[in-house]
KOLZAMI-298678 format. One record per atom (N, C-alpha, C): residue in three letters; x, y, z. Coordinates in steps of 0.1 Angstrom, whole numbers, plus 5000, padded with zeros to 4 digits. Layout:
# residues N
alaXYZ;...
//
This chain:
# residues 456
met500649925001;met500349985002;met500650105000;glu500650264991;glu501450344995;glu501950435000;gln502650465010;gln502450545017;gln501750675020;lys501150745027;lys500050835024;lys500850965030;ile501451035017;ile501651125019;ile501251305021;pro501851395032;pro500851445042;pro500351545030;tyr499651615033;tyr499251725020;tyr500551935022;lys500951845037;lys502251965034;lys503451925045;ile504251945031;ile505951815041;ile506351915052;tyr506451965063;tyr507652075067;tyr508452025075;leu509552145075;leu510652085082;leu510352165097;asn511152135101;asn511752235117;asn512552305115;glu512352415123;glu513652515126;glu514552445123;asn515752335129;asn516552325130;asn517652245119;glu515652245107;glu516552185096;glu516452265087;ile516752425085;ile516752485079;ile518152495072;pro518652505059;pro519852465057;pro520952565062;thr522452505070;thr523052605074;thr524052685065;gln524252605054;gln525052645043;gln524052665027;trp524852805022;trp524552745008;trp525052684998;tyr524252634989;tyr525052544975;tyr525452614965;asn526352634958;asn527152684951;asn527852594939;leu526752614929;leu526152534919;leu527452494912;arg527952624913;arg529452604903;arg530152494903;ala530452494920;ala531052424923;ala531552284917;asp530652214912;asp530252094904;asp530052104892;met530252194882;met529852234869;met531252214861;lys531252114856;lys532752124848;lys532952214837;asn531952284829;asn532352384823;asn531552484827;lys532252604836;lys532452674842;lys531152754832;pro530652924843;pro529853014834;pro531553064830;ala530253144818;ala532053184817;ala532153384824;pro533253414825;pro533153494835;pro533253604826;leu532353714841;leu531853874832;leu533053914825;leu533453994818;leu533754114809;leu533554264811;asn534954294810;asn535154474809;asn534554494799;pro533354594797;pro533454654784;pro534154724780;gly535054794784;gly535954874775;gly537254794774;thr537654724783;thr538954604779;thr538754464767;gly537554454770;gly537454314768;gly537754194775;glu538354254790;glu539154154798;glu538554084808;pro538253964814;pro538053894824;pro537554074837;met536754064841;met536754154853;met536954114865;lys537854194870;lys539054174881;lys537954214898;ala538054114907;ala537054164918;ala537454344923;glu538354354921;glu538554514923;glu537754614914;glu537854574904;glu537054644891;glu535054674897;leu534854524902;leu533854534907;leu533354584916;tyr534254604930;tyr534254654936;tyr533154804942;gly533554924929;gly532654994931;gly531155024926;val530854874923;val529154884919;val528354764927;phe529754674931;phe529054564940;phe529854584957;cys528954534968;cys529654514976;cys530454354976;glu532254454986;glu533054384982;glu532854224986;glu531854154999;glu531654015005;glu530853974989;leu529854054983;leu528853934974;leu529953954958;val530754054960;val532154034946;val532653864946;lys532753884961;lys533953744964;lys532953604961;gln531653614961;gln530253484958;gln530653514945;glu530853604939;glu529953634926;glu531153534917;leu532453534924;leu533753504910;leu534453414919;asp533353294926;asp533953204936;asp533353094924;asn533753004920;asn533552874914;asn533652764915;asp534652744930;asp535052644934;asp534652634945;thr534152734956;thr533852644975;thr531952604969;pro532252474971;pro530852414970;pro529952444983;tyr529852514997;tyr529252535002;tyr529852645012;ile528552765010;ile529152885017;ile528452885033;asp529252875046;asp528552935050;asp527453045053;ile526253045060;ile525253135064;ile525453185075;pro525953365077;pro526053395085;pro524753415096;gly525253415108;gly523953345117;gly522753465123;glu523053595117;glu521653735118;glu520853705102;ile521753605093;ile520453595080;ile519953515083;leu520653385092;leu519653265093;leu518453325102;asp518953375118;asp517953475127;asp516453495114;phe516553585105;phe515953635096;phe514453565091;tyr515753415082;tyr515253325079;tyr513953255087;lys514753275098;lys513653195108;lys512453255108;met512153355106;met510853435106;met510053385098;tyr510353325087;tyr509553245074;tyr510253095067;arg510453085069;arg511452945070;arg511352865080;pro511652725075;pro511652645064;pro509952705057;ser509752665044;ser508652675037;ser508052575029;pro507252565032;pro506452425029;pro506552365015;leu506452215014;leu506752145002;leu505252095001;val504152134993;val502652124992;val502452024980;arg501351874984;arg501451774975;arg499951834972;ala499951844962;ala498551914950;ala497751804947;tyr496951754959;tyr496351634959;tyr495051694952;phe494551824952;phe493451894945;phe493351864934;leu494751914930;leu494951964914;leu495151824909;glu495951734911;glu495951614907;glu494451584903;lys493551584913;lys492351494906;lys491251604904;ala491851744898;ala490851744889;ala491251784872;leu492651714874;leu493351684863;leu493251524855;asp492651474870;asp492351354865;asp493851274865;thr494851264875;thr496551234872;thr496651164875;pro497351004872;pro498350944879;pro499451014880;ala500151094875;ala501051194880;ala500751224898;lys501951234906;lys502451334914;lys502851414913;ile502151544919;ile502351644918;ile502451744932;tyr503651834935;tyr504551924942;tyr504952014939;tyr504652144951;tyr504952284947;tyr506052284961;lys506552394958;lys507652434972;lys506952624969;phe506052594983;phe505552754980;phe506152844988;glu506852984984;glu507853064988;glu506953184985;gly506053184990;gly504953304992;gly504353365007;asn504953255015;asn504453285032;asn505153415039;asn505553525032;asn506253665041;asn505753745033;thr505553895040;thr504953965034;thr505553975017;ser506754015017;ser506954035003;ser506653924995;gly505953814997;gly504653754989;gly506053644977;ser507753654979;ser507853574970;ser509153534976;his509753474968;his511153424972;his512253504971;lys512053584967;lys513053714968;lys513953744979;leu513553784988;leu513353775005;leu515153705008;asn514853565003;asn515753455002;asn517453554996;ser517553654988;ser518653664990;ser519053874991;ser517653964994;ser517754074999;ser518154055010;ile517453925018;ile518253975031;ile520053925031;ala520453895019;ala521953865025;ala522353985016;gln521654005005;gln522954085005;gln522354285009;ala521754245019;ala521054395024;ala521954375036;tyr522454265043;tyr523354195056;tyr524654225056;tyr525554215037;tyr526654275034;tyr527154425030;ala525754475028;ala525654595030;ala525854715041;lys525554595049;lys525254675061;lys526954645068;lys527154535065;lys528254485078;lys529954575071;gln529554595054;gln530754725049;gln530654805050;gly529054875059;gly529255025064;gly528255125052;leu528355065047;leu527055125036;leu526055215041;lys525955355032;lys524755415035;lys523055325032;gly523455305018;gly522755225010;gly522455194999;val521655094995;val521455054984;val520755054969;thr520355094958;thr519955074946;thr519554944939;thr518354934936;thr517754794928;thr516754864915;glu516754794910;glu515654774902;glu514454694902;thr513154674901;thr512454574898;thr510854564892;gly511154424888;gly509654504878;gly508254424882;ala508254334879;ala506654284889;ala506554374907;gly508054374909;gly508054484922;gly508354334935;gln508254214934;gln508954134940;gln510154114950;trp510754174945;trp512554184944;trp512354334948;gly512054434943;gly511754604955;gly511554574966;thr509854494967;thr509354474979;thr510054414990;ala510954274988;ala511754184994;ala513154314998;leu514054364989;leu514854424991;leu514554535006;ser512854635000;ser512754735012;ser512654695024;met512054555022;met512254485043;met513254475045;ala513654425040;ala515354385044;ala516154495049;cys516054615036;cys516654715045;cys516454795055;ser514854745058;ser514154855066;ser514854775080;tyr514954635082;tyr515854565092;tyr517154605094;phe517954615084;phe519254705090;phe519654855087;gly518454905088;gly518255065090;gly519455105075;leu518955085064;leu519955125051;leu518655185045;asp519055265031;asp518055325023;asp518055295012;cys516655265008;cys516555195000;cys516355254984;lys516955224970;lys516655374961;lys515855214947;val514355234943;val514355164941;val513455204920;phe514255124915;phe513555204902;phe512855034896;met511455084894;met510554984893;met509955024873;val510154914870;val509654874853;val508455004847;lys508255094845;lys507155124841;lys505955114839;val505654974833;val504454894830;val503954904842;ser504954774854;ser504554774863;ser504354854878;tyr505254944876;tyr504855094884;tyr502655114881;glu502755094868;glu501855134869;glu500555054872;gln500754954867;gln499954824869;gln499754814885;lys500354794888;lys500754734903;lys500654824915;pro500054934914;pro500155024922;pro500654994941;phe499754904949;phe500154854956;phe501554734957;arg502154734951;arg503254644957;arg504254774958;arg503754894948;arg504855004951;arg504755094960;glu503255074970;glu503355144982;glu503955034990;val504154874996;val504254865003;val505954875005;met506554934991;met507954944991;met507855075001;arg506955145000;arg507155315006;arg506755265022;thr506155185024;thr505655135037;thr507055105046;tyr507955045035;tyr508854985045;tyr510255085038;gly510055205040;gly510655355036;gly511855345023;ala511255225014;ala512055274998;ala511455364990;ser512855474984;ser511755514974;ser511755484964;val510455454956;val510755434940;val509855504931;thr510755484918;thr510955554904;thr510255474896;pro509555514884;pro509055444870;pro510155444870;ser510255364858;ser511755414842;ser511255314835;pro511655384822;pro513255504826;pro512155604833;ser513255714837;ser513055824842;ser513455934840;asp513656044841;asp513956214838;asp515556234849;lys515356134855;lys516056114870;lys517056054870;thr517756034856;thr519756024854;thr519255994839;asn520556064842;asn521256064820;asn521155904815;ile521155784817;ile520555694807;ile519355684808;gly518555724818;gly516955754818;gly516455794811;arg517055934805;arg516656044797;arg517156034780;lys517855954781;lys518455884766;lys518155774764;ile517555674774;ile516155614768;ile514955644759;leu514655754771;leu513255804767;leu513355894757;glu514255914747;glu514456034738;glu514855924727;glu515355784726;glu515455734719;glu514055654719;phe513455564733;phe512055564725;phe511455614738;pro510855684732;pro509755784735;pro508155704735;gly507855714752;gly506655654752;gly507155494759;thr508255474762;thr508255314760;thr507655264769;thr507655144779;thr506755084792;thr508255084797;gly508855024789;gly510055014798;gly510754884798;ser511254834807;ser512254694809;ser512954724819;leu513354564823;leu514554554833;leu516154584830;gly515954584817;gly517354624815;gly517654764816;cys515854854815;cys516655024817;cys516755034828;ala515954954839;ala516055004854;ala517254964856;ile518054864856;ile519254804862;ile520154974856;ser519954984841;ser520955084840;ser521155224846;glu519555284851;glu519255374861;glu519555354875;ala519655234877;ala519855194896;ala521555184893;val522455124886;val523855134886;val523755324881;glu523655344874;glu524055514875;glu523955594889;val522855554896;val522455624907;val523855564919;ala523755424920;ala524955374930;ala526155434927;thr526655434915;thr528155454913;thr528455564914;ser527555694911;ser527455784913;ser527455854924;thr526455824935;thr526355874953;thr526755744964;pro528055844967;pro528555814979;pro528055724989;gly528555604987;gly528455505000;gly526755414992;tyr527055414984;tyr525655364981;tyr526155214973;arg525855124967;arg526355004957;arg524554964953;tyr524754864944;tyr523954844936;tyr523654694941;val522654644942;val522154564940;val520754454934;leu521154344930;leu519754304921;leu519654164922;gly518154144919;gly517454014925;gly517553914920;ser518153924909;ser518253814895;ser519553764888;val519953684880;val520653704870;val521953654878;leu523153754885;leu523653714890;leu524153574898;asn525253524899;asn525553394905;asn525653414923;gln526053504922;gln525853474942;gln524053504943;val522953574933;val521653574937;val521053414936;leu521853354930;leu521453164924;leu521953104936;leu522853184941;leu524153094956;leu522653124967;his522553234970;his521253284981;his520053174978;gln520053154971;gln518653124967;gln518252914965;ser519852914967;ser519652724968;ser518952734977;ile518752804987;ile517852755002;ile516652684998;ile516152724988;ile514952694981;ile515252554978;gly515552484969;gly516352364959;gly517352284976;leu517552314982;leu518452234992;leu517052185003;glu515752295009;glu514852235017;glu514052195008;thr514052194998;thr512752074990;thr513751954990;lys514851944984;lys514951784989;lys515151705002;thr515251815015;thr515351735024;thr514051705026;ala512751745021;ala511651745022;ala511451625016;leu511451585006;leu511451484994;leu512351395005;asp513251405005;asp514351325009;asp513451185026;lys512851275031;lys512251225046;lys511251175042;tyr510751165029;tyr509351065024;tyr510550935010;gly511150955010;gly511750864997;gly511150904982;ile511251024986;ile510151064971;ile511451134959;lys511851094950;lys512851064934;lys511651134925;pro512151274922;pro511451334915;pro511751284899;asp510451274890;asp511151264877;asp511551404865;met510851514873;met511151644869;met510751754878;ile511751854872;ile511651944885;ile511152054874;ile510152194872;ile509952284866;ile509852434876;gly510452524868;gly510552634869;gly510452734867;cys509852844868;cys509853034856;cys510753044861;ala511353124844;ala512653144849;ala512753294836;gly513053404845;gly513153514840;gly514953624839;gly515153574852;gly516653604848;gly517253474857;gly516653414860;gly517253264866;gly517253234883;ser517053374890;ser516753314905;ser515853194909;asn514353224911;asn513953104915;asn514052934910;leu514352954892;leu514852824892;leu516052814890;gly517152854893;gly518152844898;gly517952764913;gly517552824922;gly517652834936;gly516752664937;leu516152644929;leu515052514928;leu515652434930;ile516552464917;ile517052294911;ile518652304915;ala518952384921;ala520452404925;ala520752204932;pro520852164940;pro520952034944;pro520851904936;phe519751984931;phe518951824921;phe520351784906;met520551914906;met521451984894;met522951944896;gly523351954916;gly524451914912;gly524551744917;glu524051684918;glu523751534915;glu523751544905;lys522951524894;lys522851514879;lys524451524869;leu524951654875;leu526351694871;leu527351584875;arg527051534891;arg527951464897;arg527551304892;gly526751254884;gly526051154880;gly525951084885;glu525251084901;glu524551084914;glu523151014912;ala522551084898;ala520751084896;ala520851124885;asp519651104879;asp519151194866;asp517651234871;tyr517451384863;tyr516051464869;tyr515851534851;arg514651544849;arg514551654836;arg514351794848;ile514951844842;ile514851994845;ile513852094832;ile512952144834;ile512452224825;ile511952394832;ala512852434819;ala512652594821;ala511752664817;val510652794823;val509752814813;val509952944812;glu509153024804;glu509253144798;glu508653184790;pro508453324792;pro507153384786;pro507153404769;ala506453384763;ala506553354748;ala506953504741;ser506353584750;ser506653744745;ser508353784749;cys508653734761;cys510753724759;cys511053614762;pro510953564752;pro511953364754;pro513453374747;ser513753454759;ser515553474759;ser516453294755;phe515953204762;phe516353054759;phe515753044752;thr514752994744;thr514552954730;thr514353034722;arg514753124723;arg515053144707;arg515653284707;gly516553314718;gly517553394721;gly519253314714;thr519753384716;thr521753364710;thr522353354724;tyr523153274724;tyr523953234733;tyr525653304729;ala525753424737;ala525853554737;ala526553634747;tyr527753654745;tyr528153814750;tyr527553914750;asp526853964766;asp525654094758;asp526054144770;phe525054294769;phe525054394783;phe524254364788;cys524554354806;cys523454304811;cys521954424817;asp522354524807;asp521454664808;asp521054714796;thr520454784794;thr519754884788;thr520954974779;gly521455034788;gly522455174790;gly523555144786;lys523955004785;lys525054954785;lys526754964792;val525854994805;val527355034818;val527354934822;cys526954814824;cys526954674832;cys528154614822;pro528854524831;pro529654464826;pro528854324814;leu529954284807;leu529354204799;leu529454064803;ala527854004803;ala528153864804;ala527153744794;lys527753634794;lys527953504780;lys526353494788;met525453504780;met524253414780;met523053304772;tyr522353344771;tyr521453344761;tyr520153474768;thr520653574756;thr520053694750;thr519453744735;leu518453824740;leu517853864728;leu518154014724;gly519154024732;gly519854154731;gly519354264737;ser520354344744;ser520054434756;ser519054534750;gly519054604742;gly517954664734;gly516854624737;phe516454464738;phe514854384736;phe513954474742;ile513154564740;ile512054584752;ile510954534754;pro510354394760;pro509054304758;pro507754414757;ser506754284750;ser505854374751;ser505154404766;pro504254504772;pro503854474790;pro503354384786;asn503754244789;asn502954164798;asn503254174810;his501954124822;his501954094833;his502354024842;ala503453904835;ala504453844845;ala505753964840;gly505654024850;gly506654174849;gly508154114854;gly508654004867;gly509453964874;gly510053874861;leu509653804846;leu509853754836;leu510353814827;arg510253994825;arg510554014814;arg512054064810;tyr513054034814;tyr514454024809;tyr515353974803;his516054074794;his516153984779;his517153914782;gly518053894789;gly518453764794;gly518053654799;met519653544805;met519153504813;met520753494825;ser520653434832;ser521553404842;ser522753284835;ser523853374838;ser525353244832;ser525453144839;ile524953084849;ile525352984850;ile524052894839;leu522652944844;leu521752824835;leu522152854822;ser522852924813;ser522752964804;ser523852884798;gln525052854806;gln526052734800;gln525052594806;leu524652554815;leu523952394820;leu522552414805;tyr522352504805;tyr521252464786;tyr522152494776;asp522852514775;asp524152494761;asp524552334761;asp524852284775;asp525552154777;asp523852034774;lys523152104774;lys522152004772;lys521951934790;tyr521751974795;tyr521251984811;tyr520151954815;met519252064808;met518152144814;met517352174796;glu515852204800;glu515052224790;glu514752314790;ala513552404777;ala513552514782;ala512152514771;val510752584776;val509752604769;val509152744769;ser508652774761;ser508252944761;ser506452924764;val505352974770;val504252984770;val503753094771;pro502053094764;pro502153204758;pro501053284772;gln500353434774;gln500253444785;gln498653424787;arg497453434780;arg496453374785;arg496753204787;arg497553114779;arg497152994785;arg497752994800;val498553084798;val499153124816;val498153114829;phe497853254827;phe495853244833;phe495153134830;glu495353104822;glu494052944822;glu494252894832;ala495452824833;ala496152734847;ala495852784861;ala496452954859;ala497252994875;ala494952984879;glu494552994868;glu492853064875;glu492352914879;leu492652784871;leu492552654876;leu492852554891;phe494252644892;phe495452644902;phe494152704920;ala494452854914;ala493752894924;ala492352854931;arg491452774916;arg490052764927;arg490452604933;val491452524925;val491252404935;val492452374944;glu493652454942;glu494352464955;glu493952554965;gly493152674962;gly493352734971;gly494452824976;ile495352914964;ile496452994963;ile496353014950;leu496453204951;leu496353274940;leu497753284939;pro498053274922;pro499953224926;pro499553364915;ala501153404919;ala501653554910;ala501853464897;pro501753554884;pro502153554870;pro503053484865;glu504253494873;glu505453434874;glu505353284877;ser504953224887;ser505353114890;ser504353014880;ser502553144875;ser501753034867;ser502252994857;his503453014852;his504252974839;his504652824844;ala504952804855;ala505252684858;ala504452624858;ile503452684863;ile502352594869;ile501452574854;arg501852594844;arg501152564832;arg501752474828;val502552444828;val503752324825;val503452194833;ala503252204842;ala503352114851;ala501652084850;ile500852134848;ile500052084842;ile499952044832;asp500652074823;asp500352004806;asp501051874808;glu502551844813;glu503051724817;glu502551634828;ala501651664834;ala500851594842;ala499651504833;leu498851634821;leu498451574815;leu498751464804;lys499751504798;lys500251344794;lys500451244799;cys500751284812;cys500751114821;cys499251114817;lys498451114822;lys496951084816;lys497251054806;glu497351064797;glu497350974784;glu498350894782;thr499050854791;thr500450754792;thr499850634798;gly498950664808;gly499350634817;gly500250604833;glu501550684827;glu502450704836;glu502750744850;asp502850744863;asp502750824872;asp504050864875;lys504650974869;lys505551044874;lys505151134884;thr506551154890;thr506451294900;thr507251424898;ile506251484896;ile506451654894;ile506751734901;val507951814903;val508151894915;val508552024906;phe507252184909;phe507852284906;phe507352374917;gly508252494912;gly508352564924;gly507152724923;leu506652734932;leu505352814935;leu506152904938;thr506553054927;thr507853174936;thr506953274946;gly505753294948;gly504753404955;gly503453384954;thr502653524957;thr501453504957;thr501253614945;gly499653654945;gly499653744929;gly498353814933;tyr498453854949;tyr497453964954;tyr497354094948;phe498854104946;phe498854254937;phe498454284923;asp498654144913;asp498154134903;asp496754144900;met496254214902;met494754194905;met493954244889;val495154354886;val494954444873;val495254294862;ala496254194862;ala496454104849;ala495153994852;tyr494653984865;tyr493453894860;tyr492153944857;glu492054044860;glu490854164856;glu490654124842;asn492054124833;asn492154164821;asn491854024812;tyr492353904819;tyr492253814812;tyr491053724814;his490353774827;his488853704831;his488353874821;asp488153974813;asp487654064806;asp487654044792;gly488753914788;gly489253934776;gly489853964769;thr490554084773;thr491254234772;thr492854174770;met493154074772;met494154014777;met494753944761;glu496254014754;glu496454004743;glu497753894743;asp498453784737;asp499353714734;asp500153744726;tyr500953874729;tyr502153914722;tyr503153854717;ile503653804709;ile504953764705;ile505853794696;pro506453794697;pro507453864692;pro507753794676;thr507853884665;thr508753864656;thr509753794654;asp510153694642;asp511753674638;asp512753844639;glu511553874626;glu512453974625;glu512754094639;glu512054074644;glu511954204657;glu513254154664;ile512554024666;ile514153964677;ile515553924667;gln515653904659;gln517153914648;gln517554074647;lys516854184647;lys516754344647;lys517554374659;ser517654294673;ser518054354688;ser519254264690;ile519154134676;ile520254084681;ile521854094676;ser521254184664;ser522054204659;ser523154314658;thr522354404672;thr523354464679;thr524254484689;leu524554344697;leu525654234698;leu526554294699;pro527054284714;pro528654384707;pro529554204705;gln530154284694;gln530954144686;gln532554144696;ile531954024705;ile533153974715;ile532653824713;gly534053744714;gly534153594714;gly533353564706;
//
């Protein structure tokens, strides 16, 4: 008789990981180094100190240390909302009439509403430890900005957030949560920076992008004494901090002897997916186990599935270092879809290398199918999911329905990065039938990719 798995598998406080896992240590092909845009040479630590906190630079460049201790102050903060539950989606399984077993790791049990708090508290800690006055950042849908404003409030740091203009207008309440925690929030592109004014002149009426907001945040950080720039995705250091998601997930599964067949996560810059898959990918790289790992991205911003693997600027203003990644071109401005956290032109260098080495696969899905899945999930599982997370839900449902056709009882794990309670304009548009599925043409993508810097 099959062992009855609880609806929610909880770990206790003592089972919170005390070390982050650095996936790069087990990668045979390491992610390509960041390059200095002026010289084309690999960035040295001292060149990055003017942009990032010194300890974070060390983590960013560390390709060899498998486990890094989590400082006690960060662990104490984690205990306010971690460990997060791993949930067996019994009601979704029943609704789909599938033999598949579906689990999701729920990261929405905190005020920020998402997994972003896992890295924001770490980055704020290192900024405070360095004696900085404050930090700057960008945010798409607002989860990262909300998480960082909470973390900065906790450590008494100033927080300046540049929020992608379309999300600033679509999600005013998330903006107000940031302000509640003391952050200043500016719609991007703005007229407050040289880069913002340049972008507005070149693209009048633009709804913005994460690449635009990054440029503005970096400009302010590098021109304001006592400030540094922090980022909520893409960077190696962020995937390191987010590995706590996957480590907890694996511990919970191991408690009941569960081995997933596939692991699914939404992919914008890579923080959630990279954190969720970290220990499982580590096993795969070491030859200890095999898993099917699926990245899900919006069809409106398909970095993996239609992008090019090349060196590119991480930002639209071309002031950041060059990263080798799957990219649509730093000038690519996605349509104003409602998955604001996935509207980034590139992808994590770690995930890009793993994808190029065929250790994982990727699919893109249109917006309306994503919200169809989100609505079903909300009705049967009782959680209103964020639009970003709903991309993973969409593909988890699709895979479960394939199991229904074949009779296979595969085990599916996906990441539910957060809640969608501040995304009701998106749900309103879906219900009113005004939501559109804009998919860029090959010509649009090629035009953007043709502007990539000629390096390597």
